[in-house]
N, C-alpha and C positions, 0 to 999 in steps of 0.2 A: 301534376299532370307536367311533363316536359312540354317547355316553348322552345319554340326554335328560332333564331336569330340569322338574318340577313349578314352579310361582310359586311355592309356598308353602316348596319346597326352597330356591330362590335366595333368597327374602326372608330365611329362617332362615340363609344361609351371611353374607349382606350385616351380619345384626345381629350375629352372632357375630365377625365381621372388624371392626366397628365398636368392639365392645367390647375385644376384645384387641390390636386393632391390628397384627396380624399372621397372614401368608397361613398361613404353616407350623402356627401355634397353632389356626388354624380349620379346617385340613383334617384335622390329628389330632382335634379334638375330635368332629366332625361325620363323619368318615369319607368327605367327600365333599366338594366336586368334586374333580377334580386341580388341581393350583398353576395351571397356564396357563390352566385356565377360569376360575380364581375371578379371576385376572390380568385376564380378558376383562371378565368381569361388573363389575369394577371400573374399566374405562376407559369402559363404553359410558354414554352421557349420559342425564341423568334423562329420565323421560317429559315428552311436551309437556304445558305447562299447571302443570308443578310446578316451582317457581322453585328453582336450584340455589346451593348458598352461594357466595357473594362471596368470591374470594380477594382476600388484600390486596396492594392495588396497588405497584408499586416507584416509591418517589420518588425523583428524580435530583436531586442537589444540584448547583449550579453549581461551577465552578474557585476561586473567592473563597470559597465556603465550606470548600470542602476544606481548602484552603491555611490557613485562619486557622484549622480544626482542627486541622491537623497542628502549627502553630506553637505553638498552647495546651499541647496535648500534648508535644512536645520541651519547651517551658518548663517542665515539671513538673505539671502539670494532672493531675487523675484523669481518666481515661475517661466517667465518668458526667459530672462537672463540666462536661467540655467539650462534650459533648453536648445538655447543659441549656442552655450559652450559645449554641451555635450552633444551638439548635433544630432537634435530630436526632433520627428516632425511636428509634434505638437504637445505642447506644456500642461496638455491634461494629463500625461502620462506620469509627471513629476508627482502632481497630487496623489495618484491612485499610490505608485511606489512609497510615497511617504507614509501614506497610511497602513500600507502592510507590513512596512519595516517596523511602524510603531506597536502593529498586532503581533507579528510574527518574530520580527528581528531579521537578520540576514537571509535565513530561510526563505521569508515571505517575498525575496527577490530573484529567488532561483528557479531554474525551470526543473522538471522532473528527472531530466540528464544530467543538470548541474548539481543536483543535491546527488545524485548518486555517484557522480566522479569526485564530489568533495569528501564523500563519508568512504569511499574507497580505498583499503588499505592498499600500502604502496609495496610493489616486489621488490626483490633485491637488484632485477635487473632496471629497472626504473628508478630505484634510490641512486645505482651508481652512474646511470646517465645523467642523474640529475647533478652531479660532481663535477667540480670545475675539471679543464682539460690542461689549464696553464699549469704547467711544474710548479712557477714561481707562486701564484694562488695555493698551490695545494700545499706548499711548504709553508706557507703563512698559517692555512689553518691547523697544520701540522703543528707549530710552535704555538699556538693560543692553546691548543688542547694539551700539550704539555705542562704548560704554565696552569692552567685550570686544574688538571690534574695534582701537582705539586701543592698547591694552593689547599685543594681540598685535603689531601692527606695530613698536611700540617694543623688543619683545623681539627682533623679527628685525633690525631696526638695531644692538642691542647682541650681535648672533651676528657680524654683518658686521665689526666693530669688534674684538670678542674672540671666536676660533674655539672657545675654552674653555669658552664661555658655550652653557646647553642650553635652548632654549625650554621653559617648563614645569618648569623645574628651577632656577631662578635663586636664588642666595642672597639674604641680607636685603638687603645692599649694591645689588646689580643692584634688585631689586624698587622699595628706594626712590629709586634715579635714575628709574626708568620712572614712579613715582607723583608724584615732583617735576616733570617734564618735561609730566605732564599735568594737576595739578589746576589750571591755569588755564583749562583749556576744561571740566573735569568736575568734579562734587562729591569731596571727599575722600575721603568714607564710599563711596562705589560703586566707586572705584579701589583703595581698601584691600580692600573685599571681591571684586573681580574679581581680585587679583594675591594675594588671603588674605596678606596683612602685618597684622599689629597695628599699631594707631595708635601705642604705646609704641615699638615696632620702630622704626617711619618715624622718628619725632622723634629716636632716639637717631641713627640712622645720618647725620641732617641734622646732628647736633652734630659727629658724628665726620668729616664732611666739611671743616667749618671749624675743626675744633680741629688744634690744630700736631702736626706728624709724628711721633712718639715715636723712629721709625726711621730720622729725616733722615741722623742722623750714620752708622749702619750702612749705608746704602743708599751714602755716598760712600765708606765704606771698601770696601764691596763692589766697586766699580767701580775704587779705587787696587789693591787686590789683585790683583784680576783681571789689570789692566794690568800689573803686576809682575809675574806670572806668564805673561805671552805671551798671554793668553786661555785657558791650559790646565787652570786648577784647575775642578773641578766642585763641587757644593755639600759635600761632604764635606771636603775640603781648604779651601774658605772658610771653613768652620764652626771647622776645628781652628786656623786663622791667626787668626781672630776670639778664639778662648780665649786664644792667647798674647796677644794684646792687651790680655786683662781683660774682654772682653765674652761673657758666656755668656748663650746663648739657644738655642733648641731646631732642629734642623736643618730641622724643618718651616718655620718662620718663614725661614730663608736660601733655601729653596727658593721661597718665595713670593716674597720681596724681589727673587729673582734672577730670576722670570719676571715680576714688574711692569716691572723695569729692565731687559729684555731680555738679561741678561748670561747668554751661553750659552760653555761651552769648544768649544775648535776640534778637531773629531774626524774629517778626511776620511780617504779610502781611501788607500791605499798603491799605489804603480803598478807597480814591479817588482822582482825581487831580484836581489842579486849573486852569484855562485859561484865560488870559488877553487879547484874541485875539477880535478884535472888526472890523476887515475888515481892507483893504488898505486906511487907513485913508490919508496917505501922502506918498511919492516916497520912496521905502526902500533903504538902502546903500548896497553896494555887499558884499557879505560872502568871508570878507579877511583872515578869520581861515581857514575855508575847514578841519576841525575836527582836526588840527594840535595843541593840546592844551599844546604845550609845548612853553617855553619863557626860553632862556640863563641868563637872569638878572630880576630882581623884576621891576615893574611898566612898564613891556614893552606890556603885554596882560592880560585883565580884564575880567572876565566874570559875568555877571550879570542876574538874575532873582528873581522874588518873588512867593513864596510858600504861601498855606493857612493850616491852623492848626485850627481843632475845639475844641471847649469846650462845657460844660453843659449850660453856659450863654452866646454863642457867638462864635465868630471866631476871629482870629489872623493871620494878613498878616506879611509875613517876607521877607523883601527885604533886599539882601546879595551881595556882590561883591567878586568875588572872583580871585586871583591872580595865575596866572598859573605857575609862578617860583617854588612855592612849595606847593600850595592848600591853601595859608592863606585866612582867611576872613577878606580882609581889612576895611571892613565896614558892617554892618549891623543894620538894624531898623525896628521896629516892629510898626503895628498900626491896630486897630480893623476894619478900611476901606482901601481897596485898590485903591488909590487915586494917582493921577500922582505926588504930594508934596512926597509922602512915596520915590519913586525912584529917586526923585529929591535930597532929603534929605539924603540919602544913597551915592549917587555920591557926594554931597559936605563933606559928614563925610570923604570919602577914599580920596578924596584928601588934606583934612586938615591932614590926620592922613599920609599919605604916601607922598605927596609933588612931585608928577611927573614932570619931565621935560614939559615943555609947548612949545615943537618943533616938535610935531606930531609925537614920538616915541612910543606912547602909542595907544593901541588898544582895545577900549571896545566894545565887543561882545553881544549881546542878541538875545532873539527869537522877532518875529513880535508882541509883546504885545502893545498895545496902549499905556503901560507909556513910551515908548522908540520911539514913533510915532511922539509925540506931539511937538509943538514949542518949549515950555519950555526946555524941554530934547533936544532938538538939539543947542538952545542957551547955554545950559553950555558947552556940548561938543566943540563948536567951540570957547566959550569965553578959554577953557584952553588948547586948542589945540590936544583935544583928538580927534583919528579917530573912527568913527563909523563901526560896521561891524553887519549883521544881518543874522541869520538862514534861509533858506528856509521854505516857508508858511507850517505849520504843520509837520515839520521835526526835531524831538525831538533830536536825533543823532547827528545834528549840533551845541547844546549846551550840550552835553551829561555831561560834567566836571562838569558842574555847578550843572544839574539835579542831577548828581551823588552826588554832597554834600547834598543837599535836602534829597535824598534818605537815604544816611548813617544816617543823623540826625535825621530822623524821626524814623529811624530803633532802633536806640541807645538810644534815649532819650522820643519819643513821641508815638509808637503804642505802644497798651496794657496796657496802663496806663490812668486813668480816671482824666480828668483835669477839675477843677470846675467852675473856672470862666477865662478869659483872664488874668487878672494881675497874677495869679499864674503861667500861661505860658509862659508870657513874662519873668517873672524872671527865669524859667528855662532855656528857651532859651538862655540867658544872659549868665548864668553860664555854658551852655553847649558849646558856642561858644569861651569863655575863657579857656575851658578846651581843646577843639579842637586845637585853636592854639598854647596853652602853652605846655600842658602835653600830649595830644593823640599820641600814636606812630603811625608813618605811614611807614609801609614795604616798600613801594618806595623810603625811604629818609633814607636807611640802618637802620633801627630800631629807628630812632630820631624823636623827636616830630619835630614841625615846627619852634617853636621857637629857639630849639638848633642848627635846620639847618641852620639858619639864619646867629645864632652867629658865626657858622664856615666857612661859604661860603659867606658870605655879609661884605664887609669891614666897 
């Protein structure tokens, strides 16, 4: 049921509300009107002719002002001081902008119109309009562009000469080369600024270019050592060999000099493998080694195997016996046929050279090839008190140390070369094995050769 109120009642209710600023308190104090009726009276416009109180207008600040205020606030300024500095009406805006900037970045400080303008692609007319009108300023910009272009072209020339050079990430040495090549065309100060090089660094690099090379002797030695090793030494073995010759430098210097001199070890890929397996022609002895290829003394553990090498006029088979104490090749025989006699002759040669004790303390380990399953091989091992050990069937890791020797040997002296006949290859194999035992540095032996290691550790 709608109830009508007099003008006096309505005026009275609005006065009480103005004093209490609460609809609930007004209704409780007067007992009228209803809450929604009072809300309606409050929303009704003032009578014509009576000016309404003007509300405060919302001040909109541009993006630059907001960003400046946030930067000051983040720098430790008090919000009140920030508001004064940026001419803001309220310090509360600073809190709001800082919160939006943390959550959305600079986009949170932009209006829709500012975002649209910020992402708009510039037109050619707008771009040309943004350029300087002053001829002197235009000449200055053109000069800088010409310098930048010339520097970039020189950097690209360096890249073509040296693939390790990365444009924009040049060393001071390369930067000095670029500046020195261009300083006859452009001012030195502009070149140094364009390539980000201090003048002192530039003049230092110039002095270094004309100074004597302190590593000249080492460069010659690196070539000499690499040639003696048949180009098989990497930077670690070259570093060890230099130490043996009384030259102590860091491995990084060795690597840098190798790179500058173009010295690289030869490591081609292998072609194919030889297998002597012909089935289980006799009972196989147990695997006594179990991949533990270490021996505390010489003539305690030998490994043996046969590998094949191809030439243009036939193949060469190499039978070798390796001592696990230091990796020495105690015996090696070559033949153009993989016969049983080849393996037996190798074993006889090892026994004659090393003279191991005949008390069962020596173990000889092999794969399951036919050469090590025959009666003649078994007879020789029994005669000299040598214990036999064999890998599992088809399990090359069980004889990995011996196969590793063949792999290194082929990488260092066989692969990547053309061999005309078996005799030429046999001579090369004999030369390499002599080098391997007497001169080749082994990192696992503290940079010593096998011969040097035995001299130091075997009485």
